MIDOSE-1310 file (N, C-alpha, C; in nm, 2 decimals, decimal comma, always signed):
residues 197
xxxx	-3,04/+7,94/+4,58/-2,98/+8,05/+4,50/-3,09/+8,10/+4,41; -3,08/+8,23/+4,36/-3,19/+8,29/+4,28/-3,20/+8,21/+4,15; -3,32/+8,21/+4,09/-3,34/+8,14/+3,96/-3,42/+8,02/+3,97; -3,46/+7,96/+3,86/-3,54/+7,84/+3,86/-3,47/+7,72/+3,93
xxxx	-3,55/+7,64/+3,99/-3,50/+7,51/+4,05/-3,47/+7,41/+3,94; -3,38/+7,32/+3,97/-3,35/+7,21/+3,88/-3,47/+7,12/+3,86; -3,49/+7,07/+3,74/-3,60/+6,97/+3,72/-3,56/+6,89/+3,59; -3,63/+6,78/+3,58/-3,61/+6,69/+3,47/-3,75/+6,65/+3,41
xxxx	-3,75/+6,64/+3,28/-3,87/+6,59/+3,21/-3,83/+6,46/+3,15; -3,91/+6,35/+3,17/-3,87/+6,22/+3,13/-3,98/+6,17/+3,02; -3,93/+6,13/+2,91/-4,01/+6,08/+2,80/-3,98/+5,93/+2,78; -4,08/+5,85/+2,78/-4,06/+5,70/+2,77/-4,11/+5,65/+2,64
xxxx	-4,03/+5,57/+2,57/-4,08/+5,51/+2,44/-4,16/+5,39/+2,46; -4,23/+5,34/+2,36/-4,31/+5,22/+2,37/-4,23/+5,10/+2,42; -4,10/+5,10/+2,39/-4,01/+4,99/+2,44/-3,97/+5,00/+2,58; -4,01/+5,11/+2,65/-3,97/+5,13/+2,79/-3,84/+5,21/+2,81
xxxx	-3,78/+5,25/+2,70/-3,65/+5,33/+2,71/-3,69/+5,47/+2,73; -3,60/+5,54/+2,80/-3,63/+5,68/+2,83/-3,53/+5,78/+2,78; -3,58/+5,90/+2,76/-3,49/+6,02/+2,72/-3,52/+6,12/+2,83; -3,42/+6,18/+2,89/-3,44/+6,27/+3,00/-3,38/+6,41/+2,96
xxxx	-3,46/+6,51/+2,97/-3,42/+6,65/+2,95/-3,41/+6,72/+3,08; -3,30/+6,77/+3,12/-3,27/+6,82/+3,25/-3,23/+6,97/+3,25; -3,28/+7,04/+3,35/-3,23/+7,17/+3,38/-3,15/+7,16/+3,51; -3,02/+7,19/+3,51/-2,93/+7,17/+3,62/-2,86/+7,29/+3,67
xxxx	-2,92/+7,41/+3,65/-2,85/+7,53/+3,68/-2,81/+7,55/+3,83; -2,90/+7,50/+3,92/-2,88/+7,51/+4,06/-2,76/+7,43/+4,10; -2,76/+7,30/+4,06/-2,65/+7,21/+4,10/-2,52/+7,26/+4,04; -2,52/+7,31/+3,92/-2,40/+7,36/+3,86/-2,35/+7,49/+3,92
xxxx	-2,44/+7,56/+3,99/-2,40/+7,69/+4,05/-2,34/+7,67/+4,19; -2,35/+7,55/+4,25/-2,30/+7,52/+4,38/-2,15/+7,54/+4,38; -2,10/+7,61/+4,48/-1,95/+7,64/+4,48/-1,89/+7,56/+4,59; -1,76/+7,56/+4,59/-1,68/+7,49/+4,70/-1,72/+7,56/+4,83
xxxx	-1,73/+7,69/+4,83/-1,77/+7,76/+4,96/-1,90/+7,72/+5,01; -2,00/+7,70/+4,92/-2,13/+7,65/+4,95/-2,13/+7,51/+5,02; -2,05/+7,43/+4,96/-2,05/+7,29/+5,00/-1,96/+7,26/+5,12; -1,84/+7,33/+5,13/-1,74/+7,29/+5,24/-1,80/+7,28/+5,38
xxxx	-1,89/+7,37/+5,42/-1,93/+7,35/+5,56/-2,01/+7,22/+5,59; -2,06/+7,16/+5,49/-2,14/+7,04/+5,51/-2,05/+6,91/+5,50; -1,92/+6,92/+5,47/-1,84/+6,80/+5,45/-1,78/+6,76/+5,58; -1,81/+6,64/+5,62/-1,76/+6,59/+5,75/-1,74/+6,44/+5,74
xxxx	-1,64/+6,41/+5,65/-1,61/+6,26/+5,62/-1,53/+6,20/+5,73; -1,56/+6,07/+5,75/-1,48/+5,99/+5,85/-1,43/+5,87/+5,79; -1,33/+5,81/+5,85/-1,28/+5,68/+5,80/-1,39/+5,58/+5,79; -1,40/+5,51/+5,67/-1,50/+5,41/+5,65/-1,63/+5,46/+5,59
xxxx	-1,64/+5,60/+5,57/-1,76/+5,65/+5,50/-1,75/+5,62/+5,36; -1,86/+5,64/+5,29/-1,86/+5,61/+5,14/-1,93/+5,74/+5,08; -1,86/+5,79/+4,98/-1,90/+5,90/+4,90/-1,94/+5,86/+4,76; -2,06/+5,89/+4,72/-2,11/+5,86/+4,58/-2,12/+5,99/+4,51
xxxx	-2,05/+6,00/+4,40/-2,05/+6,12/+4,32/-2,10/+6,09/+4,18; -2,16/+6,19/+4,12/-2,20/+6,19/+3,97/-2,14/+6,32/+3,91; -2,19/+6,34/+3,79/-2,14/+6,46/+3,71/-2,23/+6,58/+3,72; -2,31/+6,59/+3,82/-2,41/+6,69/+3,83/-2,36/+6,82/+3,89
xxxx	-2,24/+6,82/+3,94/-2,18/+6,94/+4,00/-2,07/+6,99/+3,91; -2,01/+7,11/+3,94/-1,90/+7,16/+3,86/-1,78/+7,07/+3,89; -1,69/+7,05/+3,79/-1,57/+6,97/+3,80/-1,48/+7,00/+3,92; -1,46/+7,13/+3,94/-1,37/+7,17/+4,05/-1,43/+7,13/+4,19
xxxx	-1,56/+7,15/+4,20/-1,63/+7,11/+4,33/-1,63/+6,96/+4,34; -1,65/+6,89/+4,24/-1,65/+6,74/+4,24/-1,52/+6,69/+4,29; -1,41/+6,74/+4,23/-1,27/+6,70/+4,27/-1,25/+6,74/+4,41; -1,29/+6,86/+4,45/-1,27/+6,90/+4,59/-1,34/+6,81/+4,69
xxxx	-1,46/+6,77/+4,67/-1,53/+6,69/+4,76/-1,47/+6,55/+4,76; -1,43/+6,50/+4,64/-1,36/+6,36/+4,64/-1,23/+6,37/+4,72; -1,15/+6,48/+4,70/-1,02/+6,49/+4,77/-1,04/+6,49/+4,92; -1,15/+6,56/+4,97/-1,18/+6,57/+5,11/-1,22/+6,43/+5,16
xxxx	-1,29/+6,36/+5,09/-1,33/+6,23/+5,13/-1,21/+6,13/+5,14; -1,13/+6,14/+5,04/-1,01/+6,05/+5,04/-0,91/+6,09/+5,16; -0,90/+6,22/+5,18/-0,81/+6,27/+5,29/-0,86/+6,21/+5,42; -0,99/+6,20/+5,44/-1,05/+6,15/+5,57/-1,05/+5,99/+5,57
xxxx	-1,01/+5,93/+5,47/-1,01/+5,78/+5,47/-1,14/+5,72/+5,42; -1,23/+5,80/+5,36/-1,35/+5,75/+5,30/-1,33/+5,69/+5,16; -1,42/+5,60/+5,12/-1,41/+5,54/+4,99/-1,50/+5,62/+4,89; -1,46/+5,63/+4,76/-1,53/+5,71/+4,66/-1,58/+5,62/+4,55
xxxx	-1,71/+5,62/+4,52/-1,77/+5,56/+4,40/-1,81/+5,67/+4,31; -1,76/+5,66/+4,19/-1,79/+5,77/+4,09/-1,88/+5,71/+3,98; -2,00/+5,77/+3,96/-2,09/+5,73/+3,86/-2,11/+5,85/+3,76; -2,03/+5,85/+3,65/-2,02/+5,97/+3,57/-2,15/+6,00/+3,48
xxxx	-2,25/+6,03/+3,55/-2,38/+6,05/+3,49/-2,44/+6,19/+3,54; -2,49/+6,27/+3,45/-2,48/+6,26/+3,30/-2,33/+6,28/+3,26; -2,29/+6,20/+3,16/-2,14/+6,21/+3,13/-2,10/+6,34/+3,08; -1,99/+6,39/+3,14/-1,92/+6,51/+3,10/-1,78/+6,48/+3,06
xxxx	-1,72/+6,55/+2,97/-1,58/+6,53/+2,93/-1,48/+6,53/+3,04; -1,50/+6,60/+3,14/-1,41/+6,61/+3,25/-1,41/+6,49/+3,35; -1,50/+6,39/+3,32/-1,52/+6,28/+3,41/-1,39/+6,20/+3,44; -1,31/+6,18/+3,34/-1,19/+6,10/+3,35/-1,09/+6,16/+3,45
xxxx	-1,10/+6,29/+3,48/-1,01/+6,36/+3,57/-1,03/+6,31/+3,72; -1,14/+6,24/+3,74/-1,17/+6,18/+3,87/-1,12/+6,04/+3,89; -1,06/+5,98/+3,79/-1,01/+5,84/+3,79/-0,92/+5,82/+3,91; -0,83/+5,91/+3,93/-0,72/+5,89/+4,04/-0,78/+5,90/+4,18
xxxx	-0,90/+5,95/+4,19/-0,96/+5,97/+4,33/-1,07/+5,87/+4,35; -1,10/+5,78/+4,26/-1,21/+5,69/+4,27/-1,17/+5,55/+4,31; -1,24/+5,49/+4,41/-1,21/+5,35/+4,44/-1,28/+5,26/+4,34; -1,39/+5,31/+4,28/-1,45/+5,24/+4,17/-1,54/+5,33/+4,09
xxxx	-1,56/+5,29/+3,97/-1,64/+5,37/+3,87/-1,75/+5,28/+3,82; -1,87/+5,33/+3,82/-1,98/+5,25/+3,77/-2,04/+5,34/+3,65; -2,03/+5,28/+3,53/-2,08/+5,35/+3,41/-2,18/+5,26/+3,33; -2,26/+5,33/+3,26/-2,34/+5,25/+3,16/-2,26/+5,23/+3,03
xxxx	-2,31/+5,16/+2,94/-2,23/+5,14/+2,81/-2,20/+5,26/+2,74; -2,29/+5,36/+2,73/-2,27/+5,49/+2,66/-2,16/+5,57/+2,73; -2,16/+5,57/+2,87/-2,06/+5,64/+2,94/-1,92/+5,58/+2,93; -1,92/+5,44/+2,93/-1,79/+5,37/+2,91/-1,74/+5,40/+2,78
xxxx	-1,82/+5,41/+2,67/-1,78/+5,44/+2,54/-1,72/+5,58/+2,53; -1,79/+5,67/+2,59/-1,74/+5,81/+2,59/-1,61/+5,83/+2,67; -1,59/+5,75/+2,78/-1,47/+5,76/+2,86/-1,35/+5,70/+2,79; -1,37/+5,59/+2,71/-1,26/+5,52/+2,65/-1,25/+5,54/+2,50
xxxx	-1,36/+5,58/+2,44/-1,36/+5,59/+2,29/-1,38/+5,46/+2,22; -1,42/+5,36/+2,30/-1,45/+5,23/+2,24/-1,60/+5,20/+2,25; -1,65/+5,15/+2,14/-1,80/+5,13/+2,13/-1,83/+4,99/+2,19; -1,74/+4,90/+2,19/-1,76/+4,76/+2,25/-1,73/+4,77/+2,40
xxxx	-1,83/+4,73/+2,47/-1,82/+4,74/+2,62/-1,71/+4,65/+2,68; -1,69/+4,54/+2,63/-1,58/+4,45/+2,68/-1,45/+4,51/+2,65; -1,43/+4,58/+2,54/-1,30/+4,65/+2,51/-1,29/+4,77/+2,60; -1,40/+4,84/+2,62/-1,40/+4,96/+2,70/-1,36/+4,93/+2,84
xxxx	-1,42/+4,83/+2,90/-1,39/+4,80/+3,04/-1,24/+4,75/+3,06; -1,19/+4,69/+2,95/-1,05/+4,64/+2,96/-0,96/+4,77/+2,96; -1,00/+4,88/+2,90/-0,92/+5,00/+2,89/-0,93/+5,08/+3,02; -1,03/+5,05/+3,11/-1,04/+5,13/+3,23/-0,94/+5,09/+3,33
xxxx	-0,84/+5,17/+3,35/-0,73/+5,14/+3,45/-0,77/+5,19/+3,59; -0,87/+5,12/+3,65/-0,92/+5,16/+3,78/-0,92/+5,05/+3,88; -0,92/+5,08/+4,01/-0,93/+4,97/+4,11/-1,04/+4,87/+4,08; -1,16/+4,93/+4,05/-1,27/+4,84/+4,01/-1,36/+4,92/+3,92
xxxx	-1,40/+4,86/+3,80/-1,49/+4,93/+3,71/-1,61/+4,83/+3,69; -1,72/+4,89/+3,68/-1,85/+4,82/+3,65/-1,91/+4,89/+3,53; -1,95/+4,81/+3,43/-2,02/+4,87/+3,31/-2,16/+4,80/+3,31; -2,26/+4,88/+3,33/-2,40/+4,82/+3,32/-2,44/+4,81/+3,18
xxxx	-2,52/+4,70/+3,15/-2,56/+4,67/+3,01/-2,71/+4,65/+2,99; -2,79/+4,71/+3,08/-2,93/+4,69/+3,07/-2,97/+4,55/+3,08; -3,05/+4,50/+2,99/-3,10/+4,36/+2,99/-2,99/+4,26/+2,99; -2,87/+4,30/+2,95/-2,76/+4,20/+2,94/-2,68/+4,19/+3,07
xxxx	-2,73/+4,26/+3,18/-2,66/+4,26/+3,31/-2,55/+4,36/+3,32; -2,43/+4,31/+3,35/-2,31/+4,41/+3,36/-2,18/+4,33/+3,35; -2,08/+4,41/+3,33/-1,94/+4,36/+3,33/-1,87/+4,42/+3,45; -1,78/+4,35/+3,52/-1,70/+4,40/+3,63/-1,56/+4,36/+3,61
xxxx	-1,46/+4,45/+3,64/-1,32/+4,42/+3,63/-1,24/+4,49/+3,73; -1,16/+4,42/+3,81/-1,06/+4,47/+3,90/-0,93/+4,50/+3,82; -0,86/+4,60/+3,85/-0,73/+4,63/+3,78/-0,64/+4,51/+3,78; -0,60/+4,48/+3,66/-0,50/+4,36/+3,64/-0,57/+4,23/+3,64
xxxx	-0,70/+4,22/+3,65/-0,77/+4,09/+3,64/-0,86/+4,08/+3,52; -0,91/+3,96/+3,50/-1,00/+3,94/+3,39/-1,14/+4,00/+3,42; -1,21/+4,03/+3,31/-1,35/+4,08/+3,32/-1,44/+3,97/+3,36; -1,54/+4,00/+3,44/-1,64/+3,90/+3,48/-1,78/+3,96/+3,43
xxxx	-1,86/+3,87/+3,38/-1,99/+3,90/+3,33/-2,10/+3,86/+3,43; -2,20/+3,94/+3,46/-2,31/+3,91/+3,55/-2,44/+3,93/+3,48; -2,52/+3,82/+3,47/-2,65/+3,83/+3,40/-2,75/+3,91/+3,48; -2,85/+3,97/+3,41/-2,96/+4,03/+3,47/-3,08/+3,94/+3,47
xxxx	-3,17/+3,96/+3,56/-3,30/+3,88/+3,56/-3,38/+3,92/+3,44; -3,45/+3,83/+3,38/-3,54/+3,86/+3,27/-3,67/+3,92/+3,32; -3,70/+4,04/+3,27/-3,82/+4,11/+3,31/-3,87/+4,18/+3,18; -4,00/+4,21/+3,18/-4,06/+4,29/+3,07/-4,04/+4,44/+3,11
xxxx	-3,96/+4,51/+3,04/-3,94/+4,65/+3,07/-4,06/+4,74/+3,04; -4,10/+4,81/+3,14/-4,21/+4,91/+3,13/-4,16/+5,05/+3,12; -4,05/+5,08/+3,20/-3,99/+5,21/+3,21/-3,85/+5,20/+3,27; -3,75/+5,23/+3,19/-3,61/+5,21/+3,24/-3,56/+5,33/+3,32
xxxx	-3,65/+5,43/+3,34/-3,61/+5,55/+3,42/-3,56/+5,50/+3,56; -3,45/+5,55/+3,60/-3,39/+5,53/+3,73/-3,33/+5,39/+3,75; -3,32/+5,31/+3,65/-3,26/+5,17/+3,66/-3,11/+5,19/+3,70; -3,05/+5,28/+3,63/-2,90/+5,30/+3,67/-2,88/+5,35/+3,81
xxxx	-2,97/+5,45/+3,85/-2,96/+5,50/+3,98/-2,99/+5,39/+4,09; -3,09/+5,30/+4,05/-3,12/+5,19/+4,14/-3,00/+5,10/+4,16; -2,94/+5,07/+4,05/-2,82/+4,98/+4,05/-2,71/+5,04/+4,14; -2,68/+5,16/+4,11/-2,57/+5,23/+4,18/-2,60/+5,24/+4,33
xxxx	-2,72/+5,28/+4,37/-2,75/+5,30/+4,51/-2,75/+5,17/+4,58; -2,81/+5,06/+4,53/-2,82/+4,93/+4,59/-2,68/+4,87/+4,60; -2,60/+4,89/+4,49/-2,46/+4,84/+4,50/-2,38/+4,91/+4,61; -2,39/+5,04/+4,62/-2,32/+5,12/+4,72/-2,36/+5,08/+4,86
xxxx	-2,49/+5,06/+4,89/-2,53/+5,03/+5,02/-2,49/+4,89/+5,06; -2,50/+4,79/+4,97/-2,46/+4,65/+5,00/-2,30/+4,64/+5,02; -2,23/+4,71/+4,93/-2,08/+4,71/+4,94/-2,04/+4,77/+5,07; -2,10/+4,88/+5,11/-2,06/+4,95/+5,23/-2,09/+4,86/+5,35
xxxx	-2,21/+4,79/+5,34/-2,25/+4,70/+5,46/-2,16/+4,57/+5,47; -2,13/+4,51/+5,35/-2,06/+4,38/+5,36/-1,92/+4,38/+5,30; -1,89/+4,47/+5,21/-1,76/+4,47/+5,14/-1,75/+4,36/+5,04; -1,86/+4,29/+5,01/-1,86/+4,18/+4,91/-1,91/+4,24/+4,77
xxxx	-1,81/+4,25/+4,68/-1,84/+4,31/+4,55/-1,94/+4,23/+4,47; -1,92/+4,10/+4,46/-2,00/+4,02/+4,38/-2,14/+4,01/+4,43; -2,16/+4,00/+4,57/-2,29/+4,00/+4,63/-2,36/+4,13/+4,60; -2,29/+4,24/+4,61/-2,34/+4,37/+4,59/-2,39/+4,39/+4,44
xxxx	-2,31/+4,34/+4,35/-2,35/+4,34/+4,21/-2,47/+4,26/+4,18; -2,48/+4,14/+4,23/-2,60/+4,06/+4,21/-2,73/+4,12/+4,27; -2,72/+4,18/+4,39/-2,83/+4,24/+4,45/-2,87/+4,37/+4,37; -2,77/+4,44/+4,32/-2,80/+4,56/+4,25/-2,87/+4,53/+4,11
xxxx	-2,83/+4,42/+4,05/-2,89/+4,38/+3,92/-3,03/+4,34/+3,95; -3,06/+4,27/+4,06/-3,20/+4,23/+4,09/-3,29/+4,35/+4,11; -3,23/+4,44/+4,18/-3,31/+4,57/+4,22/-3,33/+4,65/+4,09; -3,23/+4,66/+4,00/-3,25/+4,74/+3,88/-3,35/+4,67/+3,79
xxxx	-3,35/+4,53/+3,78/-3,45/+4,46/+3,70/-3,59/+4,48/+3,75; -3,60/+4,48/+3,88/-3,74/+4,50/+3,94/-3,78/+4,65/+3,91; -3,69/+4,74/+3,91/-3,73/+4,88/+3,89/-3,79/+4,91/+3,75; -3,73/+4,84/+3,65/-3,78/+4,86/+3,51/-3,92/+4,80/+3,48
xxxx	-3,96/+4,72/+3,57/-4,10/+4,66/+3,56/-4,21/+4,75/+3,61; -4,17/+4,87/+3,66/-4,26/+4,96/+3,72/-4,24/+5,10/+3,65; -4,35/+5,18/+3,64/-4,34/+5,31/+3,58/-4,29/+5,41/+3,69; -4,22/+5,51/+3,63/-4,18/+5,62/+3,72/-4,04/+5,61/+3,76
xxxx	-3,99/+5,71/+3,84/-3,85/+5,72/+3,89/-3,85/+5,68/+4,03; -3,89/+5,77/+4,12/-3,90/+5,74/+4,26/-3,98/+5,62/+4,29; -4,10/+5,62/+4,23/-4,19/+5,50/+4,25/-4,13/+5,37/+4,22; -4,05/+5,37/+4,11/-3,99/+5,24/+4,07/-3,87/+5,20/+4,16
x	-3,80/+5,30/+4,21/-3,69/+5,27/+4,31/-3,75/+5,22/+4,44
């Protein structure tokens, strides 16, 4: 589409934490008409969505996936107020602690995940690992590997991608969480985004 392409500038603190400034006009301009010809979901497929598209398009894509029998993982990043509207179409939601707080209004991650009425919710906690909870069950805590953080850029994307791939391959949630935590821990020990993944 006409106009500047999307890009992000990443600034990393001395502690390895990052702040990302993003221009997302191209992604936000994508319409249902633009996307519809490329949607060809089948039973057993897995769709991973974030908040980088317009809410109407995001819901449309999720509904097409569900109609075809595909599973949907929703990672509401960067968090937008409309994210909760996808709860009914998500087989699982993976959020970081800030996203979980914004979704539920609770600053305590254990309280936030208890409020998430979803088939499966995972809240990532950086160096503290993550919390996972199936609807109606107790919350489980998973520790992360101890590493010296150099750059946390893409740690969340690494977790989500590795989790999705392992869950699709094996269907084993706890195995997928453990592998995703190891991958995310390894990624923060390296500089960069694509390079660390």
